[in-house]
PDB file of N, CA, C and O in Angstrom, chain B, residues numbered from 101:
ATOM      1  N   MET B 101     -31.059  -5.386   9.882  1.00  0.00           N
ATOM      2  CA  MET B 101     -32.295  -5.986  10.393  1.00  0.00           C
ATOM      3  C   MET B 101     -32.913  -5.024  11.401  1.00  0.00           C
ATOM      4  O   MET B 101     -32.222  -4.500  12.275  1.00  0.00           O
ATOM      5  N   ASN B 102     -34.213  -4.799  11.273  1.00  0.00           N
ATOM      6  CA  ASN B 102     -34.861  -3.874  12.196  1.00  0.00           C
ATOM      7  C   ASN B 102     -35.341  -4.593  13.460  1.00  0.00           C
ATOM      8  O   ASN B 102     -35.262  -5.817  13.563  1.00  0.00           O
ATOM      9  N   LEU B 103     -35.826  -3.824  14.392  1.00  0.00           N
ATOM     10  CA  LEU B 103     -36.239  -4.338  15.694  1.00  0.00           C
ATOM     11  C   LEU B 103     -37.301  -5.435  15.567  1.00  0.00           C
ATOM     12  O   LEU B 103     -37.185  -6.486  16.198  1.00  0.00           O
ATOM     13  N   LYS B 104     -38.331  -5.195  14.757  1.00  0.00           N
ATOM     14  CA  LYS B 104     -39.384  -6.211  14.595  1.00  0.00           C
ATOM     15  C   LYS B 104     -38.818  -7.497  14.013  1.00  0.00           C
ATOM     16  O   LYS B 104     -39.202  -8.586  14.439  1.00  0.00           O
ATOM     17  N   ASP B 105     -37.915  -7.390  13.048  1.00  0.00           N
ATOM     18  CA  ASP B 105     -37.316  -8.585  12.457  1.00  0.00           C
ATOM     19  C   ASP B 105     -36.505  -9.368  13.482  1.00  0.00           C
ATOM     20  O   ASP B 105     -36.560 -10.597  13.512  1.00  0.00           O
ATOM     21  N   GLU B 106     -35.755  -8.665  14.319  1.00  0.00           N
ATOM     22  CA  GLU B 106     -34.959  -9.332  15.354  1.00  0.00           C
ATOM     23  C   GLU B 106     -35.864 -10.059  16.345  1.00  0.00           C
ATOM     24  O   GLU B 106     -35.587 -11.198  16.721  1.00  0.00           O
ATOM     25  N   ILE B 107     -36.937  -9.407  16.766  1.00  0.00           N
ATOM     26  CA  ILE B 107     -37.872 -10.033  17.716  1.00  0.00           C
ATOM     27  C   ILE B 107     -38.560 -11.228  17.065  1.00  0.00           C
ATOM     28  O   ILE B 107     -38.681 -12.287  17.682  1.00  0.00           O
ATOM     29  N   ARG B 108     -39.012 -11.065  15.816  1.00  0.00           N
ATOM     30  CA  ARG B 108     -39.653 -12.161  15.089  1.00  0.00           C
ATOM     31  C   ARG B 108     -38.694 -13.354  14.995  1.00  0.00           C
ATOM     32  O   ARG B 108     -39.096 -14.493  15.231  1.00  0.00           O
ATOM     33  N   ASN B 109     -37.431 -13.094  14.652  1.00  0.00           N
ATOM     34  CA  ASN B 109     -36.444 -14.176  14.551  1.00  0.00           C
ATOM     35  C   ASN B 109     -36.268 -14.892  15.878  1.00  0.00           C
ATOM     36  O   ASN B 109     -36.174 -16.119  15.911  1.00  0.00           O
ATOM     37  N   PHE B 110     -36.222 -14.137  16.982  1.00  0.00           N
ATOM     38  CA  PHE B 110     -36.091 -14.753  18.300  1.00  0.00           C
ATOM     39  C   PHE B 110     -37.274 -15.671  18.578  1.00  0.00           C
ATOM     40  O   PHE B 110     -37.093 -16.801  19.031  1.00  0.00           O
ATOM     41  N   VAL B 111     -38.472 -15.194  18.311  1.00  0.00           N
ATOM     42  CA  VAL B 111     -39.684 -15.984  18.557  1.00  0.00           C
ATOM     43  C   VAL B 111     -39.699 -17.234  17.682  1.00  0.00           C
ATOM     44  O   VAL B 111     -39.990 -18.327  18.168  1.00  0.00           O
ATOM     45  N   VAL B 112     -39.391 -17.082  16.414  1.00  0.00           N
ATOM     46  CA  VAL B 112     -39.393 -18.226  15.494  1.00  0.00           C
ATOM     47  C   VAL B 112     -38.369 -19.268  15.935  1.00  0.00           C
ATOM     48  O   VAL B 112     -38.680 -20.458  15.984  1.00  0.00           O
ATOM     49  N   GLU B 113     -37.157 -18.835  16.254  1.00  0.00           N
ATOM     50  CA  GLU B 113     -36.104 -19.777  16.622  1.00  0.00           C
ATOM     51  C   GLU B 113     -36.344 -20.447  17.973  1.00  0.00           C
ATOM     52  O   GLU B 113     -36.047 -21.630  18.140  1.00  0.00           O
ATOM     53  N   ASN B 114     -36.878 -19.702  18.931  1.00  0.00           N
ATOM     54  CA  ASN B 114     -37.012 -20.226  20.292  1.00  0.00           C
ATOM     55  C   ASN B 114     -38.350 -20.869  20.612  1.00  0.00           C
ATOM     56  O   ASN B 114     -38.426 -21.721  21.497  1.00  0.00           O
ATOM     57  N   PHE B 115     -39.406 -20.479  19.911  1.00  0.00           N
ATOM     58  CA  PHE B 115     -40.725 -21.003  20.245  1.00  0.00           C
ATOM     59  C   PHE B 115     -41.389 -21.755  19.105  1.00  0.00           C
ATOM     60  O   PHE B 115     -42.251 -22.601  19.340  1.00  0.00           O
ATOM     61  N   LEU B 116     -41.000 -21.458  17.879  1.00  0.00           N
ATOM     62  CA  LEU B 116     -41.604 -22.123  16.717  1.00  0.00           C
ATOM     63  C   LEU B 116     -40.606 -23.043  16.020  1.00  0.00           C
ATOM     64  O   LEU B 116     -40.900 -23.605  14.965  1.00  0.00           O
ATOM     65  N   PHE B 117     -39.433 -23.189  16.613  1.00  0.00           N
ATOM     66  CA  PHE B 117     -38.410 -24.125  16.139  1.00  0.00           C
ATOM     67  C   PHE B 117     -38.086 -23.939  14.659  1.00  0.00           C
ATOM     68  O   PHE B 117     -37.972 -24.904  13.902  1.00  0.00           O
ATOM     69  N   GLY B 118     -37.942 -22.674  14.267  1.00  0.00           N
ATOM     70  CA  GLY B 118     -37.535 -22.349  12.913  1.00  0.00           C
ATOM     71  C   GLY B 118     -38.645 -22.284  11.887  1.00  0.00           C
ATOM     72  O   GLY B 118     -38.388 -21.956  10.729  1.00  0.00           O
ATOM     73  N   ASP B 119     -39.893 -22.591  12.285  1.00  0.00           N
ATOM     74  CA  ASP B 119     -41.011 -22.588  11.343  1.00  0.00           C
ATOM     75  C   ASP B 119     -41.893 -21.371  11.576  1.00  0.00           C
ATOM     76  O   ASP B 119     -42.765 -21.394  12.445  1.00  0.00           O
ATOM     77  N   ALA B 120     -41.675 -20.309  10.810  1.00  0.00           N
ATOM     78  CA  ALA B 120     -42.438 -19.070  10.990  1.00  0.00           C
ATOM     79  C   ALA B 120     -43.902 -19.252  10.653  1.00  0.00           C
ATOM     80  O   ALA B 120     -44.750 -18.519  11.162  1.00  0.00           O
ATOM     81  N   GLY B 121     -44.217 -20.227   9.794  1.00  0.00           N
ATOM     82  CA  GLY B 121     -45.610 -20.512   9.452  1.00  0.00           C
ATOM     83  C   GLY B 121     -46.399 -19.257   9.181  1.00  0.00           C
ATOM     84  O   GLY B 121     -46.025 -18.460   8.320  1.00  0.00           O
ATOM     85  N   GLY B 122     -47.491 -19.069   9.904  1.00  0.00           N
ATOM     86  CA  GLY B 122     -48.361 -17.922   9.687  1.00  0.00           C
ATOM     87  C   GLY B 122     -48.107 -16.778  10.650  1.00  0.00           C
ATOM     88  O   GLY B 122     -48.980 -15.933  10.848  1.00  0.00           O
ATOM     89  N   LEU B 123     -46.923 -16.734  11.253  1.00  0.00           N
ATOM     90  CA  LEU B 123     -46.622 -15.673  12.217  1.00  0.00           C
ATOM     91  C   LEU B 123     -46.579 -14.322  11.530  1.00  0.00           C
ATOM     92  O   LEU B 123     -45.806 -14.114  10.594  1.00  0.00           O
ATOM     93  N   THR B 124     -47.416 -13.401  12.001  1.00  0.00           N
ATOM     94  CA  THR B 124     -47.404 -12.031  11.502  1.00  0.00           C
ATOM     95  C   THR B 124     -46.986 -11.115  12.644  1.00  0.00           C
ATOM     96  O   THR B 124     -46.825 -11.564  13.779  1.00  0.00           O
ATOM     97  N   ASP B 125     -46.813  -9.844  12.346  1.00  0.00           N
ATOM     98  CA  ASP B 125     -46.446  -8.884  13.390  1.00  0.00           C
ATOM     99  C   ASP B 125     -47.530  -8.757  14.447  1.00  0.00           C
ATOM    100  O   ASP B 125     -47.250  -8.349  15.574  1.00  0.00           O
ATOM    101  N   ASP B 126     -48.775  -9.104  14.094  1.00  0.00           N
ATOM    102  CA  ASP B 126     -49.890  -8.968  15.032  1.00  0.00           C
ATOM    103  C   ASP B 126     -50.390 -10.289  15.598  1.00  0.00           C
ATOM    104  O   ASP B 126     -51.386 -10.303  16.320  1.00  0.00           O
ATOM    105  N   SER B 127     -49.722 -11.405  15.289  1.00  0.00           N
ATOM    106  CA  SER B 127     -50.126 -12.700  15.845  1.00  0.00           C
ATOM    107  C   SER B 127     -50.008 -12.654  17.363  1.00  0.00           C
ATOM    108  O   SER B 127     -48.969 -12.270  17.899  1.00  0.00           O
ATOM    109  N   SER B 128     -51.080 -13.048  18.055  1.00  0.00           N
ATOM    110  CA  SER B 128     -51.064 -13.066  19.513  1.00  0.00           C
ATOM    111  C   SER B 128     -50.269 -14.272  20.000  1.00  0.00           C
ATOM    112  O   SER B 128     -50.622 -15.416  19.714  1.00  0.00           O
ATOM    113  N   PHE B 129     -49.196 -14.006  20.737  1.00  0.00           N
ATOM    114  CA  PHE B 129     -48.375 -15.096  21.262  1.00  0.00           C
ATOM    115  C   PHE B 129     -49.188 -15.997  22.181  1.00  0.00           C
ATOM    116  O   PHE B 129     -49.046 -17.219  22.144  1.00  0.00           O
ATOM    117  N   ILE B 130     -50.031 -15.403  22.996  1.00  0.00           N
ATOM    118  CA  ILE B 130     -50.786 -16.163  23.993  1.00  0.00           C
ATOM    119  C   ILE B 130     -51.979 -16.867  23.354  1.00  0.00           C
ATOM    120  O   ILE B 130     -52.133 -18.079  23.511  1.00  0.00           O
ATOM    121  N   ARG B 131     -52.820 -16.136  22.643  1.00  0.00           N
ATOM    122  CA  ARG B 131     -54.030 -16.698  22.044  1.00  0.00           C
ATOM    123  C   ARG B 131     -53.705 -17.803  21.042  1.00  0.00           C
ATOM    124  O   ARG B 131     -54.446 -18.781  20.941  1.00  0.00           O
ATOM    125  N   GLU B 132     -52.614 -17.657  20.306  1.00  0.00           N
ATOM    126  CA  GLU B 132     -52.248 -18.648  19.296  1.00  0.00           C
ATOM    127  C   GLU B 132     -51.328 -19.739  19.840  1.00  0.00           C
ATOM    128  O   GLU B 132     -50.865 -20.596  19.088  1.00  0.00           O
ATOM    129  N   GLY B 133     -51.064 -19.707  21.145  1.00  0.00           N
ATOM    130  CA  GLY B 133     -50.272 -20.760  21.773  1.00  0.00           C
ATOM    131  C   GLY B 133     -48.803 -20.756  21.370  1.00  0.00           C
ATOM    132  O   GLY B 133     -48.142 -21.792  21.431  1.00  0.00           O
ATOM    133  N   ILE B 134     -48.295 -19.619  20.965  1.00  0.00           N
ATOM    134  CA  ILE B 134     -46.902 -19.517  20.524  1.00  0.00           C
ATOM    135  C   ILE B 134     -45.967 -19.454  21.726  1.00  0.00           C
ATOM    136  O   ILE B 134     -44.909 -20.084  21.732  1.00  0.00           O
ATOM    137  N   VAL B 135     -46.362 -18.690  22.744  1.00  0.00           N
ATOM    138  CA  VAL B 135     -45.535 -18.490  23.930  1.00  0.00           C
ATOM    139  C   VAL B 135     -46.386 -18.732  25.174  1.00  0.00           C
ATOM    140  O   VAL B 135     -47.490 -18.202  25.297  1.00  0.00           O
ATOM    141  N   ASP B 136     -45.855 -19.544  26.096  1.00  0.00           N
ATOM    142  CA  ASP B 136     -46.559 -19.760  27.361  1.00  0.00           C
ATOM    143  C   ASP B 136     -45.937 -18.859  28.428  1.00  0.00           C
ATOM    144  O   ASP B 136     -45.095 -18.017  28.114  1.00  0.00           O
ATOM    145  N   SER B 137     -46.341 -19.030  29.669  1.00  0.00           N
ATOM    146  CA  SER B 137     -45.855 -18.139  30.724  1.00  0.00           C
ATOM    147  C   SER B 137     -44.342 -18.241  30.910  1.00  0.00           C
ATOM    148  O   SER B 137     -43.685 -17.233  31.170  1.00  0.00           O
ATOM    149  N   THR B 138     -43.790 -19.433  30.779  1.00  0.00           N
ATOM    150  CA  THR B 138     -42.347 -19.592  30.871  1.00  0.00           C
ATOM    151  C   THR B 138     -41.665 -18.912  29.688  1.00  0.00           C
ATOM    152  O   THR B 138     -40.605 -18.302  29.833  1.00  0.00           O
ATOM    153  N   GLY B 139     -42.286 -19.024  28.520  1.00  0.00           N
ATOM    154  CA  GLY B 139     -41.752 -18.383  27.328  1.00  0.00           C
ATOM    155  C   GLY B 139     -41.713 -16.875  27.447  1.00  0.00           C
ATOM    156  O   GLY B 139     -40.789 -16.232  26.948  1.00  0.00           O
ATOM    157  N   ILE B 140     -42.712 -16.307  28.108  1.00  0.00           N
ATOM    158  CA  ILE B 140     -42.730 -14.854  28.324  1.00  0.00           C
ATOM    159  C   ILE B 140     -41.499 -14.445  29.124  1.00  0.00           C
ATOM    160  O   ILE B 140     -40.882 -13.417  28.847  1.00  0.00           O
ATOM    161  N   LEU B 141     -41.147 -15.257  30.117  1.00  0.00           N
ATOM    162  CA  LEU B 141     -39.958 -14.948  30.917  1.00  0.00           C
ATOM    163  C   LEU B 141     -38.695 -15.037  30.068  1.00  0.00           C
ATOM    164  O   LEU B 141     -37.780 -14.231  30.237  1.00  0.00           O
ATOM    165  N   GLN B 142     -38.635 -16.013  29.153  1.00  0.00           N
ATOM    166  CA  GLN B 142     -37.502 -16.119  28.228  1.00  0.00           C
ATOM    167  C   GLN B 142     -37.439 -14.887  27.327  1.00  0.00           C
ATOM    168  O   GLN B 142     -36.365 -14.335  27.087  1.00  0.00           O
ATOM    169  N   LEU B 143     -38.593 -14.470  26.835  1.00  0.00           N
ATOM    170  CA  LEU B 143     -38.660 -13.298  25.966  1.00  0.00           C
ATOM    171  C   LEU B 143     -38.182 -12.055  26.711  1.00  0.00           C
ATOM    172  O   LEU B 143     -37.418 -11.257  26.168  1.00  0.00           O
ATOM    173  N   VAL B 144     -38.629 -11.893  27.946  1.00  0.00           N
ATOM    174  CA  VAL B 144     -38.228 -10.735  28.752  1.00  0.00           C
ATOM    175  C   VAL B 144     -36.721 -10.766  29.009  1.00  0.00           C
ATOM    176  O   VAL B 144     -36.060  -9.731  28.924  1.00  0.00           O
ATOM    177  N   ALA B 145     -36.178 -11.933  29.318  1.00  0.00           N
ATOM    178  CA  ALA B 145     -34.728 -12.045  29.543  1.00  0.00           C
ATOM    179  C   ALA B 145     -33.965 -11.642  28.282  1.00  0.00           C
ATOM    180  O   ALA B 145     -32.949 -10.950  28.355  1.00  0.00           O
ATOM    181  N   TYR B 146     -34.462 -12.079  27.129  1.00  0.00           N
ATOM    182  CA  TYR B 146     -33.852 -11.703  25.856  1.00  0.00           C
ATOM    183  C   TYR B 146     -33.892 -10.189  25.659  1.00  0.00           C
ATOM    184  O   TYR B 146     -32.883  -9.584  25.297  1.00  0.00           O
ATOM    185  N   LEU B 147     -35.047  -9.577  25.892  1.00  0.00           N
ATOM    186  CA  LEU B 147     -35.196  -8.141  25.706  1.00  0.00           C
ATOM    187  C   LEU B 147     -34.257  -7.368  26.622  1.00  0.00           C
ATOM    188  O   LEU B 147     -33.636  -6.389  26.209  1.00  0.00           O
ATOM    189  N   GLN B 148     -34.161  -7.816  27.860  1.00  0.00           N
ATOM    190  CA  GLN B 148     -33.307  -7.127  28.828  1.00  0.00           C
ATOM    191  C   GLN B 148     -31.836  -7.240  28.440  1.00  0.00           C
ATOM    192  O   GLN B 148     -31.081  -6.275  28.554  1.00  0.00           O
ATOM    193  N   GLU B 149     -31.439  -8.413  27.986  1.00  0.00           N
ATOM    194  CA  GLU B 149     -30.040  -8.616  27.614  1.00  0.00           C
ATOM    195  C   GLU B 149     -29.703  -7.958  26.271  1.00  0.00           C
ATOM    196  O   GLU B 149     -28.709  -7.241  26.165  1.00  0.00           O
ATOM    197  N   ARG B 150     -30.513  -8.196  25.268  1.00  0.00           N
ATOM    198  CA  ARG B 150     -30.226  -7.733  23.909  1.00  0.00           C
ATOM    199  C   ARG B 150     -30.377  -6.224  23.765  1.00  0.00           C
ATOM    200  O   ARG B 150     -29.561  -5.579  23.106  1.00  0.00           O
ATOM    201  N   TYR B 151     -31.415  -5.655  24.378  1.00  0.00           N
ATOM    202  CA  TYR B 151     -31.712  -4.243  24.176  1.00  0.00           C
ATOM    203  C   TYR B 151     -31.419  -3.377  25.396  1.00  0.00           C
ATOM    204  O   TYR B 151     -31.656  -2.169  25.382  1.00  0.00           O
ATOM    205  N   GLN B 152     -30.904  -4.002  26.448  1.00  0.00           N
ATOM    206  CA  GLN B 152     -30.526  -3.272  27.658  1.00  0.00           C
ATOM    207  C   GLN B 152     -31.675  -2.435  28.209  1.00  0.00           C
ATOM    208  O   GLN B 152     -31.496  -1.272  28.569  1.00  0.00           O
ATOM    209  N   VAL B 153     -32.871  -3.052  28.271  1.00  0.00           N
ATOM    210  CA  VAL B 153     -34.028  -2.377  28.855  1.00  0.00           C
ATOM    211  C   VAL B 153     -34.445  -3.136  30.111  1.00  0.00           C
ATOM    212  O   VAL B 153     -34.344  -4.361  30.168  1.00  0.00           O
ATOM    213  N   ALA B 154     -34.904  -2.415  31.094  1.00  0.00           N
ATOM    214  CA  ALA B 154     -35.419  -3.038  32.311  1.00  0.00           C
ATOM    215  C   ALA B 154     -36.922  -3.225  32.144  1.00  0.00           C
ATOM    216  O   ALA B 154     -37.624  -2.325  31.684  1.00  0.00           O
ATOM    217  N   VAL B 155     -37.404  -4.405  32.525  1.00  0.00           N
ATOM    218  CA  VAL B 155     -38.831  -4.693  32.430  1.00  0.00           C
ATOM    219  C   VAL B 155     -39.348  -4.939  33.846  1.00  0.00           C
ATOM    220  O   VAL B 155     -38.966  -5.909  34.500  1.00  0.00           O
ATOM    221  N   ALA B 156     -40.217  -4.049  34.305  1.00  0.00           N
ATOM    222  CA  ALA B 156     -40.781  -4.160  35.648  1.00  0.00           C
ATOM    223  C   ALA B 156     -41.914  -5.181  35.663  1.00  0.00           C
ATOM    224  O   ALA B 156     -42.531  -5.449  34.632  1.00  0.00           O
ATOM    225  N   ASP B 157     -42.178  -5.741  36.823  1.00  0.00           N
ATOM    226  CA  ASP B 157     -43.240  -6.743  36.957  1.00  0.00           C
ATOM    227  C   ASP B 157     -44.574  -6.232  36.414  1.00  0.00           C
ATOM    228  O   ASP B 157     -45.302  -6.973  35.754  1.00  0.00           O
ATOM    229  N   GLU B 158     -44.890  -4.975  36.689  1.00  0.00           N
ATOM    230  CA  GLU B 158     -46.180  -4.436  36.246  1.00  0.00           C
ATOM    231  C   GLU B 158     -46.245  -4.243  34.727  1.00  0.00           C
ATOM    232  O   GLU B 158     -47.317  -3.978  34.184  1.00  0.00           O
ATOM    233  N   GLU B 159     -45.119  -4.372  34.048  1.00  0.00           N
ATOM    234  CA  GLU B 159     -45.091  -4.251  32.588  1.00  0.00           C
ATOM    235  C   GLU B 159     -45.263  -5.602  31.884  1.00  0.00           C
ATOM    236  O   GLU B 159     -45.325  -5.664  30.656  1.00  0.00           O
ATOM    237  N   LEU B 160     -45.339  -6.669  32.664  1.00  0.00           N
ATOM    238  CA  LEU B 160     -45.514  -8.013  32.113  1.00  0.00           C
ATOM    239  C   LEU B 160     -46.985  -8.260  31.790  1.00  0.00           C
ATOM    240  O   LEU B 160     -47.636  -9.109  32.400  1.00  0.00           O
ATOM    241  N   ILE B 161     -47.492  -7.510  30.828  1.00  0.00           N
ATOM    242  CA  ILE B 161     -48.899  -7.574  30.446  1.00  0.00           C
ATOM    243  C   ILE B 161     -49.003  -7.778  28.934  1.00  0.00           C
ATOM    244  O   ILE B 161     -48.090  -7.413  28.194  1.00  0.00           O
ATOM    245  N   PRO B 162     -50.110  -8.358  28.475  1.00  0.00           N
ATOM    246  CA  PRO B 162     -50.272  -8.594  27.038  1.00  0.00           C
ATOM    247  C   PRO B 162     -50.124  -7.337  26.179  1.00  0.00           C
ATOM    248  O   PRO B 162     -49.628  -7.413  25.055  1.00  0.00           O
ATOM    249  N   GLU B 163     -50.543  -6.201  26.690  1.00  0.00           N
ATOM    250  CA  GLU B 163     -50.425  -4.963  25.915  1.00  0.00           C
ATOM    251  C   GLU B 163     -48.978  -4.674  25.518  1.00  0.00           C
ATOM    252  O   GLU B 163     -48.728  -3.985  24.529  1.00  0.00           O
ATOM    253  N   ASN B 164     -48.040  -5.193  26.282  1.00  0.00           N
ATOM    254  CA  ASN B 164     -46.622  -4.963  26.002  1.00  0.00           C
ATOM    255  C   ASN B 164     -45.941  -6.139  25.312  1.00  0.00           C
ATOM    256  O   ASN B 164     -44.977  -5.943  24.571  1.00  0.00           O
ATOM    257  N   LEU B 165     -46.424  -7.352  25.543  1.00  0.00           N
ATOM    258  CA  LEU B 165     -45.628  -8.527  25.175  1.00  0.00           C
ATOM    259  C   LEU B 165     -46.364  -9.593  24.376  1.00  0.00           C
ATOM    260  O   LEU B 165     -45.884 -10.724  24.305  1.00  0.00           O
ATOM    261  N   ASP B 166     -47.508  -9.284  23.773  1.00  0.00           N
ATOM    262  CA  ASP B 166     -48.318 -10.340  23.159  1.00  0.00           C
ATOM    263  C   ASP B 166     -48.242 -10.427  21.633  1.00  0.00           C
ATOM    264  O   ASP B 166     -49.038 -11.145  21.029  1.00  0.00           O
ATOM    265  N   SER B 167     -47.320  -9.728  21.003  1.00  0.00           N
ATOM    266  CA  SER B 167     -47.123  -9.872  19.560  1.00  0.00           C
ATOM    267  C   SER B 167     -45.796  -9.223  19.189  1.00  0.00           C
ATOM    268  O   SER B 167     -45.227  -8.459  19.969  1.00  0.00           O
ATOM    269  N   VAL B 168     -45.321  -9.527  18.019  1.00  0.00           N
ATOM    270  CA  VAL B 168     -44.081  -8.906  17.551  1.00  0.00           C
ATOM    271  C   VAL B 168     -44.228  -7.388  17.568  1.00  0.00           C
ATOM    272  O   VAL B 168     -43.345  -6.679  18.052  1.00  0.00           O
ATOM    273  N   ARG B 169     -45.333  -6.896  17.044  1.00  0.00           N
ATOM    274  CA  ARG B 169     -45.551  -5.451  16.980  1.00  0.00           C
ATOM    275  C   ARG B 169     -45.592  -4.830  18.377  1.00  0.00           C
ATOM    276  O   ARG B 169     -44.991  -3.779  18.602  1.00  0.00           O
ATOM    277  N   ARG B 170     -46.283  -5.456  19.298  1.00  0.00           N
ATOM    278  CA  ARG B 170     -46.389  -4.908  20.662  1.00  0.00           C
ATOM    279  C   ARG B 170     -45.042  -4.917  21.374  1.00  0.00           C
ATOM    280  O   ARG B 170     -44.691  -3.956  22.059  1.00  0.00           O
ATOM    281  N   VAL B 171     -44.289  -6.000  21.213  1.00  0.00           N
ATOM    282  CA  VAL B 171     -42.972  -6.079  21.851  1.00  0.00           C
ATOM    283  C   VAL B 171     -42.050  -5.005  21.276  1.00  0.00           C
ATOM    284  O   VAL B 171     -41.336  -4.337  22.024  1.00  0.00           O
ATOM    285  N   ALA B 172     -42.061  -4.837  19.958  1.00  0.00           N
ATOM    286  CA  ALA B 172     -41.207  -3.831  19.323  1.00  0.00           C
ATOM    287  C   ALA B 172     -41.572  -2.432  19.808  1.00  0.00           C
ATOM    288  O   ALA B 172     -40.688  -1.626  20.098  1.00  0.00           O
ATOM    289  N   ALA B 173     -42.859  -2.143  19.897  1.00  0.00           N
ATOM    290  CA  ALA B 173     -43.298  -0.829  20.372  1.00  0.00           C
ATOM    291  C   ALA B 173     -42.892  -0.629  21.834  1.00  0.00           C
ATOM    292  O   ALA B 173     -42.480   0.462  22.228  1.00  0.00           O
ATOM    293  N   PHE B 174     -43.012  -1.677  22.622  1.00  0.00           N
ATOM    294  CA  PHE B 174     -42.639  -1.615  24.034  1.00  0.00           C
ATOM    295  C   PHE B 174     -41.140  -1.316  24.168  1.00  0.00           C
ATOM    296  O   PHE B 174     -40.747  -0.437  24.935  1.00  0.00           O
ATOM    297  N   VAL B 175     -40.317  -2.041  23.430  1.00  0.00           N
ATOM    298  CA  VAL B 175     -38.867  -1.835  23.490  1.00  0.00           C
ATOM    299  C   VAL B 175     -38.512  -0.427  23.015  1.00  0.00           C
ATOM    300  O   VAL B 175     -37.692   0.250  23.635  1.00  0.00           O
ATOM    301  N   GLU B 176     -39.119   0.009  21.932  1.00  0.00           N
ATOM    302  CA  GLU B 176     -38.863   1.370  21.440  1.00  0.00           C
ATOM    303  C   GLU B 176     -39.219   2.402  22.509  1.00  0.00           C
ATOM    304  O   GLU B 176     -38.471   3.351  22.744  1.00  0.00           O
ATOM    305  N   GLY B 177     -40.353   2.207  23.141  1.00  0.00           N
ATOM    306  CA  GLY B 177     -40.762   3.122  24.207  1.00  0.00           C
ATOM    307  C   GLY B 177     -39.766   3.133  25.351  1.00  0.00           C
ATOM    308  O   GLY B 177     -39.441   4.191  25.891  1.00  0.00           O
ATOM    309  N   LYS B 178     -39.284   1.961  25.719  1.00  0.00           N
ATOM    310  CA  LYS B 178     -38.302   1.860  26.800  1.00  0.00           C
ATOM    311  C   LYS B 178     -36.993   2.541  26.409  1.00  0.00           C
ATOM    312  O   LYS B 178     -36.382   3.237  27.220  1.00  0.00           O
ATOM    313  N   ARG B 179     -36.573   2.340  25.181  1.00  0.00           N
ATOM    314  CA  ARG B 179     -35.322   2.940  24.707  1.00  0.00           C
ATOM    315  C   ARG B 179     -35.419   4.459  24.668  1.00  0.00           C
ATOM    316  O   ARG B 179     -34.414   5.152  24.830  1.00  0.00           O
ATOM    317  N   GLN B 180     -36.612   4.974  24.455  1.00  0.00           N
ATOM    318  CA  GLN B 180     -36.809   6.416  24.411  1.00  0.00           C
ATOM    319  C   GLN B 180     -37.069   6.993  25.800  1.00  0.00           C
ATOM    320  O   GLN B 180     -37.302   8.193  25.945  1.00  0.00           O
ATOM    321  N   GLY B 181     -37.030   6.142  26.814  1.00  0.00           N
ATOM    322  CA  GLY B 181     -37.187   6.600  28.178  1.00  0.00           C
ATOM    323  C   GLY B 181     -38.608   6.696  28.667  1.00  0.00           C
ATOM    324  O   GLY B 181     -38.873   7.306  29.703  1.00  0.00           O
ATOM    325  N   ASN B 182     -39.538   6.094  27.925  1.00  0.00           N
ATOM    326  CA  ASN B 182     -40.936   6.111  28.356  1.00  0.00           C
ATOM    327  C   ASN B 182     -41.198   4.924  29.258  1.00  0.00           C
ATOM    328  O   ASN B 182     -41.184   3.781  28.801  1.00  0.00           O
ATOM    329  N   ALA B 183     -41.433   5.177  30.515  1.00  0.00           N
ATOM    330  CA  ALA B 183     -41.637   4.099  31.485  1.00  0.00           C
ATOM    331  C   ALA B 183     -42.831   3.231  31.113  1.00  0.00           C
ATOM    332  O   ALA B 183     -42.828   2.032  31.391  1.00  0.00           O
ATOM    333  N   ALA B 184     -43.839   3.806  30.498  1.00  0.00           N
ATOM    334  CA  ALA B 184     -45.045   3.046  30.175  1.00  0.00           C
ATOM    335  C   ALA B 184     -44.921   2.274  28.880  1.00  0.00           C
ATOM    336  O   ALA B 184     -45.831   1.518  28.540  1.00  0.00           O
ATOM    337  N   GLY B 185     -43.833   2.431  28.143  1.00  0.00           N
ATOM    338  CA  GLY B 185     -43.621   1.658  26.936  1.00  0.00           C
ATOM    339  C   GLY B 185     -44.699   1.883  25.911  1.00  0.00           C
ATOM    340  O   GLY B 185     -44.805   2.975  25.353  1.00  0.00           O
ATOM    341  N   VAL B 186     -45.509   0.862  25.649  1.00  0.00           N
ATOM    342  CA  VAL B 186     -46.530   0.886  24.611  1.00  0.00           C
ATOM    343  C   VAL B 186     -47.507   2.048  24.779  1.00  0.00           C
ATOM    344  O   VAL B 186     -47.908   2.664  23.791  1.00  0.00           O
ATOM    345  N   ALA B 187     -47.882   2.344  25.980  1.00  0.00           N
ATOM    346  CA  ALA B 187     -48.881   3.390  26.198  1.00  0.00           C
ATOM    347  C   ALA B 187     -48.424   4.725  25.601  1.00  0.00           C
ATOM    348  O   ALA B 187     -49.245   5.522  25.146  1.00  0.00           O
ATOM    349  N   ASN B 188     -47.125   4.957  25.607  1.00  0.00           N
ATOM    350  CA  ASN B 188     -46.614   6.216  25.059  1.00  0.00           C
ATOM    351  C   ASN B 188     -46.086   6.084  23.643  1.00  0.00           C
ATOM    352  O   ASN B 188     -45.707   7.081  23.028  1.00  0.00           O
ATOM    353  N   ALA B 189     -46.056   4.846  23.109  1.00  0.00           N
ATOM    354  CA  ALA B 189     -45.480   4.626  21.778  1.00  0.00           C
ATOM    355  C   ALA B 189     -46.502   4.828  20.679  1.00  0.00           C
ATOM    356  O   ALA B 189     -46.147   4.831  19.500  1.00  0.00           O
ATOM    357  N   GLY B 190     -47.763   4.998  21.039  1.00  0.00           N
ATOM    358  CA  GLY B 190     -48.777   5.287  20.040  1.00  0.00           C
ATOM    359  C   GLY B 190     -49.482   4.090  19.629  1.00  0.00           C
ATOM    360  O   GLY B 190     -50.376   4.159  18.785  1.00  0.00           O
TER     361      GLY B 190
END
């Protein structure tokens, strides 16, 4: 299972209660009401524990955490040592 699949599974199981419905890699967690502010904290805790990445307060922005694709790019950037995550992931 790749990184995007793992993140998608986490979101489906924890926020959509097993119903992936129309969730795509680019579905906005916030705009589509999938994840609220508390959910973002759950997602960050998962990322920190599962992928051993540190997430700074200033990184808690939609550009990093608002879709499966953005989260995966952010984690990849962190794993490669890019402090800015998405900004350096392309």
